[in-house]
VOPAGU-2260 file (C-alpha; in pm, 1 decimal, decimal comma):
REM VOPAGU-2260
SITE   aa  ch    i         X         Y         Z
SITE  MET   A    0    -822,2    1841,3   -1810,9
SITE  PRO   A    1    -756,5    1481,5   -1908,0
SITE  LEU   A    2    -477,1    1268,3   -1770,9
SITE  THR   A    3    -158,4    1299,2   -1929,8
SITE  SER   A    4      63,5     998,0   -2067,5
SITE  THR   A    5     285,4    1020,4   -1745,5
SITE  GLU   A    6      -1,2    1019,1   -1509,3
SITE  LEU   A    7    -173,0     688,6   -1692,3
SITE  PHE   A    8     193,2     556,7   -1698,6
SITE  TYR   A    9     205,2     574,4   -1330,1
SITE  ILE   A   10    -146,7     473,9   -1285,0
SITE  ALA   A   11     -92,6     161,3   -1484,0
SITE  ILE   A   12     232,7      50,5   -1318,4
SITE  GLY   A   13      91,9     132,7    -968,2
SITE  LEU   A   14    -234,2     -76,8   -1050,8
SITE  LEU   A   15      -4,2    -347,8   -1161,7
SITE  CYS   A   16     170,3    -359,5    -852,3
SITE  VAL   A   17    -173,2    -382,1    -665,2
SITE  GLY   A   18    -294,0    -652,3    -915,4
SITE  ALA   A   19      52,8    -849,5    -836,0
SITE  ILE   A   20     -23,7    -833,4    -442,0
SITE  PHE   A   21    -384,8    -957,7    -500,4
SITE  TYR   A   22    -265,2   -1225,8    -747,8
SITE  ARG   A   23      -0,4   -1350,3    -504,4
SITE  ASN   A   24    -251,9   -1355,1    -211,8
SITE  ALA   A   25    -557,5   -1488,7    -440,9
SITE  HIS   A   26    -604,7   -1766,5    -167,3
SITE  LEU   A   27    -699,0   -1500,3      80,8
SITE  LEU   A   28   -1005,9   -1412,2    -144,6
SITE  SER   A   29   -1146,1   -1780,1    -113,0
SITE  GLY   A   30   -1436,9   -1860,2     119,3
SITE  ARG   A   31   -1178,3   -1975,6     391,6
SITE  ALA   A   32   -1098,2   -1618,5     503,5
SITE  GLY   A   33   -1463,0   -1539,8     544,0
SITE  LYS   A   34   -1630,8   -1224,8     498,9
SITE  ALA   A   35   -1452,9    -880,7     535,6
SITE  GLY   A   36   -1518,9    -737,1     897,4
SITE  GLY   A   37   -1582,2    -397,8     974,0
SITE  ILE   A   38   -1199,1    -311,5    1033,8
SITE  GLU   A   39   -1080,3    -458,1     713,7
SITE  ILE   A   40   -1377,5    -246,0     512,0
SITE  LEU   A   41   -1263,4      54,1     691,0
SITE  TYR   A   42    -883,1     -23,2     592,1
SITE  TYR   A   43   -1006,7     -63,3     191,0
SITE  VAL   A   44   -1201,4     261,1     226,3
SITE  THR   A   45    -910,8     452,7     364,0
SITE  ALA   A   46    -700,9     302,5     100,2
SITE  LEU   A   47    -908,6     406,5    -177,4
SITE  ALA   A   48    -932,3     766,6     -33,7
SITE  ALA   A   49    -544,8     782,6      24,1
SITE  LEU   A   50    -485,5     665,0    -339,9
SITE  VAL   A   51    -719,7     910,3    -512,6
SITE  ILE   A   52    -611,6    1217,8    -314,3
SITE  GLY   A   53    -220,4    1116,0    -332,4
SITE  TRP   A   54    -262,4    1073,6    -679,4
SITE  TYR   A   55    -466,8    1412,1    -729,4
SITE  PHE   A   56    -167,2    1586,7    -565,2
SITE  ASN   A   57     103,0    1411,6    -733,5
SITE  PHE   A   58     -48,2    1498,3   -1061,9
SITE  GLN   A   59     -80,8    1847,7    -951,6
SITE  TYR   A   60     291,7    1829,8    -886,1
SITE  LEU   A   61     376,2    1695,6   -1220,4
SITE  ARG   A   62     172,5    1944,1   -1396,1
SITE  GLU   A   63     285,4    2227,3   -1206,1
SITE  TYR   A   64     654,8    2161,8   -1196,9
SITE  GLY   A   65     670,4    1987,4   -1557,2
SITE  ALA   A   66    1039,1    1915,5   -1665,5
SITE  GLN   A   67    1137,8    1983,1   -1295,4
SITE  ALA   A   68     952,2    1733,9   -1167,3
SITE  GLY   A   69    1117,9    1395,7   -1018,1
SITE  TRP   A   70    1199,5    1225,7    -688,6
SITE  MET   A   71    1487,6    1465,0    -586,3
SITE  HIS   A   72    1278,7    1788,2    -672,8
SITE  TRP   A   73     974,5    1655,4    -479,0
SITE  THR   A   74    1195,3    1552,1    -199,0
SITE  ARG   A   75    1359,4    1897,1    -157,3
SITE  LEU   A   76    1028,9    2053,5    -164,5
SITE  LEU   A   77     946,9    1851,3     155,5
SITE  PHE   A   78    1218,5    2078,5     314,6
SITE  VAL   A   79    1114,2    2423,1     250,6
SITE  ASN   A   80    1016,3    2501,3     580,5
SITE  PRO   A   81    1042,5    2364,2     926,1
SITE  ALA   A   82     668,3    2253,1     928,4
SITE  SER   A   83     712,2    2067,4     609,9
SITE  ALA   A   84    1045,4    1940,4     702,5
SITE  SER   A   85     900,4    1762,3    1016,7
SITE  GLY   A   86     655,0    1599,5     811,3
SITE  GLY   A   87     884,9    1512,6     522,7
SITE  GLN   A   88    1148,8    1357,2     749,2
SITE  ASP   A   89     886,3    1141,6     903,8
SITE  LEU   A   90     746,4    1049,3     572,0
SITE  ILE   A   91    1087,7     944,6     435,0
SITE  ILE   A   92    1195,4     756,6     758,1
SITE  ALA   A   93     854,8     579,0     786,5
SITE  ASN   A   94     829,6     501,9     401,9
SITE  LEU   A   95    1183,5     395,3     331,4
SITE  LEU   A   96    1315,6     240,9     658,4
SITE  ILE   A   97    1034,2     149,3     881,1
SITE  TYR   A   98     759,3      38,9     635,0
SITE  PRO   A   99     974,8    -223,8     430,0
SITE  LEU   A  100    1108,7    -369,5     763,6
SITE  TRP   A  101     761,9    -395,4     915,7
SITE  THR   A  102     582,6    -549,3     589,5
SITE  ILE   A  103     865,5    -773,8     511,0
SITE  VAL   A  104     891,3    -927,4     869,4
SITE  ASP   A  105     563,8    -913,3     986,1
SITE  GLY   A  106     419,9   -1032,1     640,6
SITE  ARG   A  107     642,6   -1341,0     651,0
SITE  ARG   A  108     552,8   -1417,5    1033,3
SITE  CYS   A  109     170,0   -1418,3     938,4
SITE  GLY   A  110     193,0   -1607,3     605,8
SITE  MET   A  111     156,1   -1321,6     359,4
SITE  ARG   A  112     311,2   -1380,5      12,3
SITE  SER   A  113     539,0   -1151,9    -169,2
SITE  SER   A  114     496,2    -884,7     126,6
SITE  TRP   A  115     801,2    -685,5     -12,7
SITE  LEU   A  116     566,2    -552,1    -297,5
SITE  TYR   A  117     384,9    -337,3     -54,6
SITE  PHE   A  118     707,4    -107,2     -19,9
SITE  PHE   A  119     758,3     -97,3    -419,4
SITE  MET   A  120     363,4     -19,4    -441,9
SITE  SER   A  121     388,2     278,6    -186,9
SITE  LEU   A  122     649,0     435,1    -411,3
SITE  LEU   A  123     429,9     417,4    -708,2
SITE  THR   A  124      59,2     509,4    -535,0
SITE  SER   A  125      66,7     658,2    -195,5
SITE  TYR   A  126     229,0     566,1     139,7
SITE  ALA   A  127    -101,9     577,1     323,0
SITE  PHE   A  128    -266,4     348,6      40,8
SITE  ALA   A  129      -7,5     104,7      75,8
SITE  VAL   A  130     -28,4      80,6     451,3
SITE  ALA   A  131    -388,1      48,2     450,2
SITE  LEU   A  132    -406,7    -216,3     194,1
SITE  TYR   A  133    -126,1    -380,5     392,1
SITE  LEU   A  134    -324,8    -388,0     693,4
SITE  ALA   A  135    -648,9    -496,5     519,4
SITE  LEU   A  136    -491,1    -786,2     361,2
SITE  ARG   A  137    -292,1    -871,5     684,2
SITE  GLU   A  138    -678,9    -910,1     869,7
SITE  ARG   A  139    -775,5   -1136,6     598,5
SITE  GLN   A  140    -452,8   -1340,6     637,7
SITE  LEU   A  141    -508,1   -1369,6     995,8
SITE  ARG   A  142    -868,8   -1485,5     935,4
SITE  TRP   A  143    -755,9   -1743,2     705,4
SITE  ASN   A  144    -486,5   -1867,5     900,8
SITE  ARG   A  145    -724,8   -1933,2    1194,2
SITE  ALA   A  146    -959,5   -2100,6     962,2
SITE  GLY   A  147    -702,3   -2325,5     860,3
SITE  GLN   A  148    -604,3   -2409,0    1220,0
SITE  GLY   A  149    -958,7   -2485,1    1306,6
SITE  ALA   A  150    -993,3   -2709,6     982,8
SITE  ALA   A  151    -672,4   -2896,1    1086,5
SITE  ALA   A  152    -790,6   -2948,7    1435,0
SITE  ALA   A  153   -1110,6   -3089,1    1313,8
SITE  ALA   A  154    -918,4   -3312,9    1083,4
SITE  ALA   A  155    -719,5   -3438,2    1386,8
SITE  ILE   A  156   -1031,0   -3553,6    1555,0
């Protein structure tokens, strides 16, 4: 079944947000940060899998519930039984409270640009995608920082 205009809209704004993150952190893609390490590649692979699987199920939800579909309805469905409620409360607390604090505070400490965008992106793509992408770019940022310290130390000699 082809994608609907609503699904294409969500894909477009999700990818625009991802693009904004890469644009704001384009310096990390330079040679100074070096090649991606194994853990960074694992984060990218995990992010891609989470994005595809998350969008698949979210689009299934949109198609199944039609006019009922929306944030409030989706959230209510998280609490239809104790098992899903346990996972639902974890997702809500982690994504809406902990994740923005983590990415904004840790991102600033590491020198990441526009780290608030990761929270916004998590609402448009997938929480797991946003976490994995944040961790991948954090690895790159830390390597970039270390390379700059090495260059500064060499210039001081």
